[in-house]
C-alpha positions as YAML, in Angstrom:
chain: A
units: angstrom
residues:
- id: 1
  name: ARG
  ca: [136.43, 144.29, 113.58]
- id: 2
  name: LEU
  ca: [136.78, 146.43, 116.75]
- id: 3
  name: LEU
  ca: [138.70, 148.91, 114.81]
- id: 4
  name: ARG
  ca: [136.09, 149.04, 112.04]
- id: 5
  name: GLY
  ca: [133.43, 149.52, 114.64]
- id: 6
  name: LEU
  ca: [135.26, 152.34, 116.29]
- id: 7
  name: PHE
  ca: [136.02, 153.90, 112.80]
- id: 8
  name: ALA
  ca: [132.34, 153.90, 111.91]
- id: 9
  name: GLN
  ca: [131.16, 155.24, 115.05]
- id: 10
  name: ALA
  ca: [133.75, 158.12, 114.63]
- id: 11
  name: LEU
  ca: [132.73, 158.79, 111.28]
- id: 12
  name: LEU
  ca: [129.00, 158.82, 111.91]
- id: 13
  name: PHE
  ca: [129.66, 161.22, 115.03]
- id: 14
  name: LEU
  ca: [131.71, 163.53, 112.54]
- id: 15
  name: VAL
  ca: [128.97, 163.38, 109.96]
- id: 16
  name: ASP
  ca: [126.43, 164.24, 112.56]
- id: 17
  name: LEU
  ca: [128.40, 167.27, 113.50]
- id: 18
  name: LEU
  ca: [128.88, 168.39, 110.08]
- id: 19
  name: GLU
  ca: [125.36, 167.91, 109.10]
- id: 20
  name: ALA
  ca: [124.24, 169.90, 112.13]
- id: 21
  name: ARG
  ca: [126.40, 172.74, 110.99]
- id: 22
  name: LEU
  ca: [126.31, 172.60, 106.98]
- id: 23
  name: GLY
  ca: [123.09, 170.93, 105.98]
- id: 24
  name: ARG
  ca: [121.54, 167.63, 105.15]
- id: 25
  name: LEU
  ca: [123.88, 165.05, 103.69]
- id: 26
  name: GLY
  ca: [124.60, 161.24, 103.70]
- id: 27
  name: PHE
  ca: [127.56, 159.21, 103.92]
- id: 28
  name: PHE
  ca: [128.64, 155.91, 102.48]
- id: 29
  name: ALA
  ca: [131.45, 153.73, 103.72]
- id: 30
  name: GLN
  ca: [132.37, 150.11, 102.87]
- id: 31
  name: ALA
  ca: [133.96, 148.02, 105.47]
- id: 32
  name: GLY
  ca: [135.97, 145.99, 103.10]
- id: 33
  name: PRO
  ca: [136.40, 144.84, 99.50]
- id: 34
  name: LEU
  ca: [133.74, 142.15, 99.67]
- id: 35
  name: GLY
  ca: [130.88, 144.19, 101.11]
- id: 36
  name: GLY
  ca: [129.59, 145.24, 104.37]
- id: 37
  name: GLY
  ca: [128.86, 148.84, 103.21]
- id: 38
  name: PHE
  ca: [126.52, 150.90, 105.27]
- id: 39
  name: LEU
  ca: [124.51, 154.12, 104.06]
- id: 40
  name: VAL
  ca: [123.50, 157.07, 106.39]
- id: 41
  name: ALA
  ca: [121.04, 159.13, 104.67]
- id: 42
  name: GLY
  ca: [117.96, 160.16, 106.85]
- id: 43
  name: GLY
  ca: [116.50, 162.84, 104.44]
- id: 44
  name: ALA
  ca: [119.81, 163.72, 103.17]
- id: 45
  name: ALA
  ca: [120.12, 166.08, 99.93]
- id: 46
  name: ARG
  ca: [123.41, 164.52, 98.73]
- id: 47
  name: LEU
  ca: [125.52, 161.58, 99.55]
- id: 48
  name: LEU
  ca: [129.24, 161.51, 100.42]
- id: 49
  name: LYS
  ca: [131.16, 158.44, 99.29]
- id: 50
  name: ALA
  ca: [134.52, 158.49, 101.18]
- id: 51
  name: THR
  ca: [137.04, 155.98, 99.68]
- id: 52
  name: LYS
  ca: [140.94, 155.61, 98.95]
- id: 53
  name: VAL
  ca: [140.68, 156.87, 95.60]
- id: 54
  name: ASP
  ca: [140.18, 160.55, 94.64]
- id: 55
  name: GLY
  ca: [137.06, 159.97, 92.44]
- id: 56
  name: VAL
  ca: [135.52, 157.77, 89.59]
- id: 57
  name: TYR
  ca: [137.87, 156.57, 86.90]
- id: 58
  name: THR
  ca: [137.33, 155.21, 83.37]
- id: 59
  name: ALA
  ca: [138.95, 152.08, 84.53]
- id: 60
  name: ASP
  ca: [140.53, 150.77, 87.72]
- id: 61
  name: PRO
  ca: [143.74, 153.21, 88.05]
- id: 62
  name: ASN
  ca: [145.75, 150.42, 89.94]
- id: 63
  name: GLU
  ca: [145.29, 147.91, 86.77]
- id: 64
  name: ASP
  ca: [145.02, 150.51, 83.83]
- id: 65
  name: PRO
  ca: [147.78, 153.28, 83.67]
- id: 66
  name: SER
  ca: [145.63, 155.03, 81.09]
- id: 67
  name: ALA
  ca: [142.58, 155.30, 83.31]
- id: 68
  name: THR
  ca: [141.54, 158.86, 83.73]
- id: 69
  name: ARG
  ca: [139.50, 160.61, 86.33]
- id: 70
  name: ILE
  ca: [136.13, 161.87, 85.72]
- id: 71
  name: ASP
  ca: [134.90, 165.10, 87.27]
- id: 72
  name: HIS
  ca: [131.26, 164.73, 86.59]
- id: 73
  name: ALA
  ca: [129.01, 161.76, 85.39]
- id: 74
  name: THR
  ca: [125.38, 161.15, 85.10]
- id: 75
  name: PHE
  ca: [123.57, 158.12, 86.80]
- id: 76
  name: ALA
  ca: [123.12, 157.04, 83.21]
- id: 77
  name: GLN
  ca: [126.65, 157.30, 82.22]
- id: 78
  name: VAL
  ca: [127.75, 155.36, 85.11]
- id: 79
  name: LEU
  ca: [125.43, 152.46, 84.24]
- id: 80
  name: THR
  ca: [126.08, 152.57, 80.51]
- id: 81
  name: ARG
  ca: [129.86, 152.77, 80.92]
- id: 82
  name: ASP
  ca: [129.79, 150.16, 83.80]
- id: 83
  name: LEU
  ca: [131.86, 152.62, 86.27]
- id: 84
  name: ARG
  ca: [132.40, 151.28, 89.63]
- id: 85
  name: VAL
  ca: [131.06, 153.81, 91.97]
- id: 86
  name: MET
  ca: [129.61, 151.83, 94.75]
- id: 87
  name: ASP
  ca: [127.39, 148.89, 95.64]
- id: 88
  name: ARG
  ca: [124.81, 148.62, 92.90]
- id: 89
  name: THR
  ca: [121.98, 148.58, 95.48]
- id: 90
  name: ALA
  ca: [123.03, 151.78, 97.20]
- id: 91
  name: PHE
  ca: [123.67, 153.36, 93.72]
- id: 92
  name: THR
  ca: [120.23, 152.53, 92.48]
- id: 93
  name: LEU
  ca: [118.67, 154.06, 95.73]
- id: 94
  name: CYS
  ca: [120.46, 157.14, 95.05]
- id: 95
  name: MET
  ca: [119.60, 157.16, 91.36]
- id: 96
  name: GLU
  ca: [115.88, 156.63, 92.10]
- id: 97
  name: ASN
  ca: [115.89, 159.40, 94.73]
- id: 98
  name: ASP
  ca: [117.82, 161.82, 92.63]
- id: 99
  name: MET
  ca: [120.43, 162.05, 95.31]
- id: 100
  name: PRO
  ca: [123.77, 163.45, 94.09]
- id: 101
  name: ILE
  ca: [126.92, 161.34, 95.07]
- id: 102
  name: MET
  ca: [130.28, 162.87, 95.75]
- id: 103
  name: VAL
  ca: [133.19, 160.27, 95.60]
- id: 104
  name: PHE
  ca: [136.36, 161.48, 97.21]
- id: 105
  name: ASP
  ca: [139.41, 160.35, 98.72]
- id: 106
  name: MET
  ca: [138.80, 160.23, 102.54]
- id: 107
  name: PHE
  ca: [142.76, 159.99, 103.33]
- id: 108
  name: VAL
  ca: [143.54, 163.44, 102.18]
- id: 109
  name: PRO
  ca: [143.52, 165.78, 105.21]
- id: 110
  name: GLY
  ca: [140.51, 168.20, 105.15]
- id: 111
  name: ASN
  ca: [138.71, 166.41, 102.20]
- id: 112
  name: LEU
  ca: [135.59, 165.49, 104.26]
- id: 113
  name: GLU
  ca: [135.20, 169.10, 105.18]
- id: 114
  name: ARG
  ca: [135.71, 170.19, 101.56]
- id: 115
  name: ALA
  ca: [133.23, 167.52, 100.45]
- id: 116
  name: VAL
  ca: [130.56, 168.67, 102.84]
- id: 117
  name: LYS
  ca: [131.19, 172.26, 101.47]
- id: 118
  name: GLY
  ca: [130.59, 171.06, 97.96]
- id: 119
  name: GLU
  ca: [134.11, 172.12, 96.84]
- id: 120
  name: PRO
  ca: [135.39, 170.60, 93.60]
- id: 121
  name: ILE
  ca: [137.13, 167.43, 94.76]
- id: 122
  name: GLY
  ca: [136.59, 163.98, 93.58]
- id: 123
  name: THR
  ca: [133.63, 163.13, 91.29]
- id: 124
  name: TRP
  ca: [130.04, 164.17, 91.21]
- id: 125
  name: VAL
  ca: [127.35, 161.69, 90.04]
- id: 126
  name: THR
  ca: [124.06, 163.43, 89.35]
- id: 127
  name: SER
  ca: [121.13, 163.21, 87.26]
- id: 128
  name: GLY
  ca: [121.96, 165.57, 84.73]
...
């Protein structure tokens, strides 16, 4: 728990620095597989979801070898295809506020900066 707390504080500090330099963004992290997610938005124009996979897939890539990564999906497609993007409540808040979501692998060095800059990594989920 202490490491999680320190990690979360470090991420929030980093996001604050990047936001000050590059514009308004939100950040979502999940503390574990069973919940404990937190959302930092504060007037954000987009949300970055850092995770251990490089985007949204058609199925769980750990369970289905035929799963393919999706580069872009709409909120409606995510709901219709029951794609696992993030916690349903956080997803709904993003959808209702038309806040694009970038899902990316946080363990690849430099990916957070690339995501903040809007480079084509991971999966974008948008309204259209």
